[in-house]
C-alpha positions in Angstrom: 7.4 -6.5 -8.8 5.5 -9.8 -9.1 1.9 -9.6 -10.3 -0.4 -9.2 -7.4 -4.1 -9.5 -6.5 -5.2 -7.2 -3.7 -8.3 -7.5 -1.4 -9.7 -5.7 1.6 -10.3 -7.8 4.7 -14.1 -7.7 4.1 -13.7 -8.9 0.5 -11.4 -11.8 1.3 -13.4 -12.9 4.2 -16.5 -13.0 2.0 -14.7 -15.0 -0.7 -13.1 -17.4 1.8 -16.4 -18.1 3.6 -18.2 -18.9 0.4 -15.5 -21.0 -1.2 -14.6 -23.0 1.9 -18.1 -23.4 3.3 -17.9 -27.2 3.2 -16.1 -30.1 1.5 -17.6 -29.4 -2.0 -15.9 -27.1 -4.5 -17.5 -23.7 -4.9 -16.9 -20.9 -7.3 -16.9 -17.1 -7.5 -15.8 -14.3 -9.8 -13.9 -11.2 -8.8 -14.5 -7.9 -10.7 -11.2 -6.1 -10.5 -9.7 -2.8 -11.6 -6.1 -2.9 -12.8 -3.1 -0.7 -12.4 0.5 -0.3 -13.4 2.1 0.1 -16.8 1.7 -3.6 -17.5 -1.6 -3.7 -15.5 0.1 -6.2 -13.2 -1.9 -5.1 -10.2 -5.4 -6.5 -9.9 -7.5 -4.7 -7.3 -10.7 -6.4 -6.1 -13.8 -4.1 -6.5 -16.5 -6.7 -6.0 -16.9 -10.4 -5.1 -19.6 -12.2 -7.2 -20.5 -15.4 -5.4 -21.7 -18.1 -7.8 -24.5 -20.7 -7.0 -25.3 -24.0 -8.6 -27.5 -22.1 -11.1 -24.4 -20.3 -12.4 -22.6 -23.6 -13.2 -22.8 -26.0 -16.1 -25.1 -28.9 -15.4 -22.2 -31.3 -16.2 -20.1 -29.8 -13.4 -19.1 -32.5 -10.9 -18.4 -32.3 -7.2 -14.7 -32.0 -7.7 -14.6 -29.8 -10.8 -16.7 -26.7 -11.8 -17.4 -25.0 -15.0 -19.0 -21.6 -15.0 -21.9 -21.4 -17.5 -21.5 -19.2 -20.6 -24.5 -17.1 -19.7 -23.1 -16.3 -16.2 -19.7 -15.6 -17.6 -21.1 -13.3 -20.3 -23.2 -11.4 -17.7 -20.2 -10.9 -15.3 -17.8 -9.9 -18.0 -20.3 -7.4 -19.5 -20.5 -5.6 -16.1 -16.7 -5.7 -15.8 -16.1 -4.3 -19.3 -18.7 -1.5 -18.7 -16.7 -0.4 -15.6 -13.3 -0.7 -17.3 -12.5 -3.7 -15.2 -11.4 -7.3 -15.6 -12.3 -10.6 -13.9 -10.5 -13.2 -11.8 -12.3 -16.6 -11.8 -12.1 -18.4 -8.5 -12.9 -21.9 -7.1 -11.9 -23.9 -4.1 -9.8 -27.0 -3.3 -11.5 -27.6 0.0 -9.1 -30.1 1.5 -6.2 -29.4 3.8 -2.7 -29.3 2.5 -0.8 -28.0 -0.5 -2.9 -26.2 -3.2 -1.9 -26.7 -6.8 -4.0 -26.5 -10.0 -4.8 -29.9 -11.5 -4.3 -30.7 -15.2 -8.0 -30.1 -15.9 -7.8 -26.8 -14.0 -5.0 -25.6 -16.2 -6.7 -26.7 -19.4 -9.9 -24.9 -18.3 -7.8 -21.8 -17.5 -6.0 -21.9 -20.8 -9.3 -22.0 -22.7 -11.1 -19.4 -20.5 -8.3 -16.9 -19.6 -6.1 -17.6 -22.6 -8.7 -17.6 -25.4 -12.2 -16.5 -24.3 -11.8 -13.6 -21.9 -9.2 -11.5 -23.8 -11.8 -10.8 -26.5 -14.6 -10.0 -24.0 -12.4 -7.8 -21.9 -10.8 -5.6 -24.6 -7.4 -7.3 -24.1 -7.2 -6.6 -20.3 -5.4 -9.2 -18.3 -7.5 -11.8 -16.4 -6.8 -14.1 -13.6 -7.5 -17.4 -11.9 -7.4 -18.2 -8.2 -7.7 -21.6 -6.4 -8.2 -21.2 -2.7 -7.8 -23.9 0.0 -7.8 -24.0 3.8 -3.9 -23.9 3.9 -3.0 -21.8 0.8 -3.7 -20.9 -2.7 -2.6 -21.2 -6.3 -3.1 -18.2 -8.6 -2.1 -16.9 -12.1 -2.5 -13.8 -14.1 -3.1 -14.2 -17.9 -1.8 -11.6 -20.3 -2.0 -12.1 -24.1 -2.5 -15.8 -23.8 0.4 -16.4 -21.4 0.2 -17.0 -17.6 2.5 -16.1 -14.8 2.3 -16.5 -11.0 -0.1 -14.1 -9.1 0.5 -13.4 -5.4 -2.3 -12.4 -3.0 -2.3 -9.5 -0.6 -5.1 -8.9 1.9 -5.5 -5.5 3.6 -1.8 -4.8 2.9 -0.5 -8.2 4.2 1.0 -10.8 1.8 -0.7 -14.1 2.1 1.4 -17.3 2.2 0.7 -19.5 -0.8 1.5 -22.6 1.3 4.3 -23.7 -1.0 7.6 -24.9 0.4 10.2 -22.2 0.0 14.0 -22.3 0.1 15.6 -21.3 3.4 17.4 -17.9 3.7 20.8 -17.5 2.2 22.5 -17.4 5.6 24.2 -14.1 4.8 21.9 -12.0 7.0 24.0 -9.7 9.2 21.3 -9.4 11.9 21.3 -12.8 13.5 19.6 -11.6 16.6 16.4 -10.4 14.8 16.2 -13.8 13.1 15.6 -15.2 16.6 12.3 -13.2 16.5 10.9 -13.9 13.0 13.3 -16.5 11.6 14.6 -16.9 8.0 11.1 -17.0 6.5 10.3 -13.6 8.1 13.6 -12.1 7.0 13.0 -13.3 3.5 9.7 -11.4 3.6 11.5 -8.3 4.6 14.1 -8.8 1.9 11.3 -9.2 -0.7 9.3 -6.2 0.5 9.1 -2.8 -1.2 8.4 0.2 1.0 8.1 3.9 0.2 9.1 6.6 2.7 7.6 9.9 1.7 9.4 12.7 3.4 12.9 12.0 4.6 13.4 14.8 7.1 13.4 14.5 10.9 11.2 11.4 11.2 11.6 10.0 7.7 15.4 9.8 7.9 15.0 7.7 11.1 12.4 5.5 9.4 14.6 4.9 6.3 17.7 4.1 8.2 15.9 1.7 10.5 14.3 -0.1 7.5 17.8 -0.5 6.0 19.1 -2.0 9.2 16.1 -4.4 9.3 16.8 -5.7 5.8 14.0 -4.3 3.7 14.9 -5.2 0.2 13.6 -2.2 -1.8 13.2 1.4 -0.6 11.7 4.3 -2.5 12.6 7.7 -0.9 10.5 10.7 -1.9 11.5 14.3 -1.0 12.2 17.4 -3.1 14.5 19.1 -0.6 18.2 19.4 -0.2 20.2 19.1 3.1 20.6 22.5 4.8 22.9 23.3 7.7 19.9 23.8 9.9 18.8 20.1 9.2 21.9 18.5 10.7 20.6 18.5 14.2 17.8 16.2 13.3 18.6 14.5 9.9 19.9 11.0 10.6 22.5 9.9 8.1 23.6 13.4 7.0 26.8 15.2 7.8 28.1 18.7 7.2 29.6 17.5 3.9 26.1 16.7 2.6 24.8 20.3 2.8 23.4 21.2 -0.6 22.8 17.6 -1.8 19.3 16.1 -2.2 18.1 14.5 1.0 17.0 11.3 -0.7 20.4 10.8 -2.3 22.2 11.3 1.0 19.8 8.7 2.7 20.2 6.3 -0.2 24.0 6.3 0.3 23.6 5.9 4.0 21.2 2.9 3.5 23.6 1.3 1.0 26.4 1.7 3.6 24.4 -0.4 6.0 23.3 -3.1 3.5 25.0 -3.0 0.2 22.4 -5.3 -1.3 19.5 -2.9 -0.7 17.9 -1.4 -3.7 17.1 2.3 -3.1 15.2 4.6 -5.5 15.8 8.2 -4.6 13.0 10.4 -6.0 13.8 14.2 -5.9 10.2 15.3 -6.2 7.3 16.4 -4.1 4.7 13.6 -3.8 2.2 16.1 -5.1 3.9 16.0 -8.5 4.4 12.2 -8.8 2.5 9.8 -11.1 0.5 7.3 -9.2 2.3 4.2 -10.4 5.5 5.3 -8.7 3.9 4.4 -5.3 1.0 2.2 -6.3 3.2 -0.9 -6.7 4.8 -0.6 -3.3 3.8 -3.1 -0.5 3.5 -0.3 2.0 3.8 3.5 2.2 5.1 5.5 5.2 4.1 9.1 5.3 6.6 11.3 7.1 5.5 14.7 5.7 4.1 17.5 7.8 1.7 18.8 5.1 -2.0 18.2 4.9 -2.1 18.1 1.1 0.5 15.3 0.8 -1.3 13.3 3.5 -4.6 13.8 1.7 -3.1 12.6 -1.6 -1.5 9.6 0.0 -4.8 8.7 1.7 -6.5 8.6 -1.7 -3.7 6.8 -3.4 -3.6 4.1 -0.7 -7.4 3.6 -1.0 -7.4 3.4 -4.8 -4.5 1.0 -5.0 -5.2 -1.0 -1.8 -1.9 -0.2 -0.2 -1.4 0.1 3.6 -0.5 3.7 4.6 1.3 4.4 7.9 1.2 8.1 8.8 3.2 9.7 11.6 3.7 13.1 13.0 5.5 14.9 15.9 4.4 18.0 17.8 6.3 20.1 20.3 4.9 23.0 22.2 7.1 25.0 24.6 6.3 28.2 26.5 7.4 29.8 29.8 9.6 26.8 30.7 6.8 24.3 30.2 7.1 21.8 27.4 4.4 19.5 26.0 5.5 17.1 23.3 4.5 13.9 21.6 3.1 12.5 18.4 1.0 9.9 16.7 1.1 7.0 14.3 -2.0 6.2 12.2 -2.3 2.8 10.4 -4.7 3.0 7.4 -5.3 -0.4 5.9 -7.2 -1.0 2.7 -11.0 -0.8 3.3 -10.5 0.6 6.8 -11.2 4.2 8.1 -9.0 6.7 6.4 -7.2 9.9 7.6 -10.3 12.0 6.8 -12.3 9.7 9.2 -9.6 10.0 11.8 -10.0 13.9 11.7 -6.3 14.3 10.8 -6.8 16.4 7.8 -7.8 20.1 7.5 -9.5 20.7 4.1 -8.4 24.3 4.0 -4.8 23.4 4.5 -5.1 20.6 1.9 -6.3 23.1 -0.6 -3.4 25.5 0.1 -0.8 22.8 -0.5 -2.2 22.1 -3.9 -1.9 25.8 -5.0 0.7 26.7 -7.6 3.5 29.1 -6.3 1.9 32.0 -8.2 -1.5 31.3 -6.6 0.0 30.9 -3.2 1.8 34.3 -3.5 -1.4 36.0 -4.6 -3.5 34.5 -1.7 -0.7 35.3 0.8 -0.8 39.0 -0.3 -4.5 39.0 0.3 -4.2 37.4 3.7 -6.2 34.3 2.7 -3.6 31.6 3.7 -4.0 29.8 7.1 -0.9 27.7 7.0 2.3 29.1 8.6 5.6 29.3 6.9 7.4 29.4 10.3 9.5 26.3 11.0 8.0 24.0 13.7 10.1 23.0 16.7 11.8 19.6 16.2 14.0 17.4 18.5 15.8 14.4 17.2 15.0 12.3 20.3 11.3 12.9 20.0 11.4 12.2 16.2 13.2 8.9 17.0 10.4 7.8 19.4 7.6 8.3 16.9 9.7 6.9 14.0 10.4 3.8 16.0 6.8 3.3 16.8 6.0 3.6 13.1 8.7 1.1 12.1 7.3 -1.4 14.6 4.0 -1.1 12.8 5.7 -1.6 9.5 7.1 -4.9 10.8 3.7 -5.8 12.1 2.1 -5.2 8.7 4.7 -7.2 6.8 5.3 -10.0 9.3 2.1 -10.1 11.5 4.2 -10.0 14.7 1.4 -9.1 17.1 -2.2 -10.3 17.7 -3.4 -6.8 18.3 -3.4 -4.3 15.4 -4.4 -0.8 16.5 -5.4 1.9 14.1 -3.8 4.7 16.1 -1.0 5.2 18.6 -0.5 8.3 20.6 2.7 9.1 22.5 2.8 11.8 25.2 6.4 12.7 26.3 5.4 14.6 29.4 3.4 11.6 30.6 5.9 9.0 29.3 2.9 7.1 27.9 1.8 5.3 24.7 -1.9 4.7 24.2 -3.8 3.0 21.4 -7.2 3.8 19.9 -9.5 2.4 17.2 -11.1 4.5 14.5 -14.6 4.5 13.0 -15.3 5.3 9.4 -17.5 8.3 8.8 -20.8 7.7 7.0 -20.5 8.9 3.4 -16.7 9.3 3.4 -15.8 9.6 -0.3 -12.5 7.7 0.3 -13.3 4.6 2.3 -17.1 4.1 2.3 -18.4 1.1 0.4 -18.6 2.1 -3.2 -16.1 5.0 -2.7 -12.7 5.2 -4.4 -11.4 2.0 -2.7 -9.9 -0.3 -5.3 -10.5 2.0 -8.3 -6.8 1.9 -9.3 -6.1 3.7 -12.6 -9.8 4.2 -13.3 -9.7 7.4 -11.3 -7.1 10.2 -11.7 -5.5 11.3 -8.5 -5.5 15.1 -7.7 -2.3 16.9 -8.8 -0.8 20.2 -7.7 -1.8 23.0 -10.0 0.8 23.7 -12.7 2.3 27.1 -13.1 0.6 29.1 -15.8 2.6 29.4 -19.0 4.0 32.8 -19.9 3.2 34.3 -23.2 6.0 34.7 -25.8 5.3 38.3 -26.7 
């Protein structure tokens, strides 16, 4: 994936208001954690706004130099926290944003020569922000490459002219909604679907039809005969095969150019970097532990998480059914704050098989192993609501962006609601785990104890 700088809404708004306060250039420094095997993800932890006192006296109205003392102070704090820095300034005039020759020379000296020694070899970055776009680079071992910007899960347009679409898109009618530029965004997007059962299979197939460029499908299970009534894309010939491989073939049959990564594992056993680099994660599992893990991962790596679930209750000829979709954007209230997660059930899901068997014998487990009712039509409704939110996050289709949607089948209704962060939430409160990236190890399911050899 391209190198990326990620912000929450609050952070980016703070930076933008400072840098674009008037027609003069202004400066700031971002303290960022990093992630990924090449540390190509920079995750904003703190915005440091610079004043005239932080600049060299020789700085002019149209070019700024950060003073060595200020730079030393900020990099010292960053290094102590295991972080790096991105140096920012503004080009406050409308139009195309591009680094000047003097900007590039300053970057080469600062990011290419000075900062690597002060930041223990970590990558650094430079961002120039204007009213209509930005220009940004990441610097690794003295070499620079483009750096794109994502705010609260949404990719920000740089303002550069881009080539039109290839014209080979098979879905001409959806191009009438978002055009070739929107379709190009979908083609460039990378989305993970965790759980490809009753709802997740719907989601994966719809995303393939829409033209998502890269799909990661995560599920440890194989297709069973009992799944065929609700597993979209599977046939009787697929019984016994991993669900993710079946869905990968189905997606490729819809769009041969799609890149699908089938991952035959539980999300509880995955390394963080498998999902951290994705543009968006859709959670289609029915477990509390997997949801809790994805909530923390999304916060640490500033990824938007869309969580969905379906519930059917039937007794004495009366049926109540429906489901919900939760949109968790970086820096916004998490699933804990939405009261979606049960801590006891989260704990149970992280037990090893041996621990689970032991607690089940002693009657300690609350979770039920009985299968829940499932109807393909209801799954499809909730999955479609979730896919609309995927489109909204990637394309910004609608002015309103709710945090929760609730569907009630018996009332034939869809309602929306906001969510409020809980004071002191360890996930999404200021100073919590938001933006920590690789600096914090995510919880893992307990491994089975090793057996002795004798």
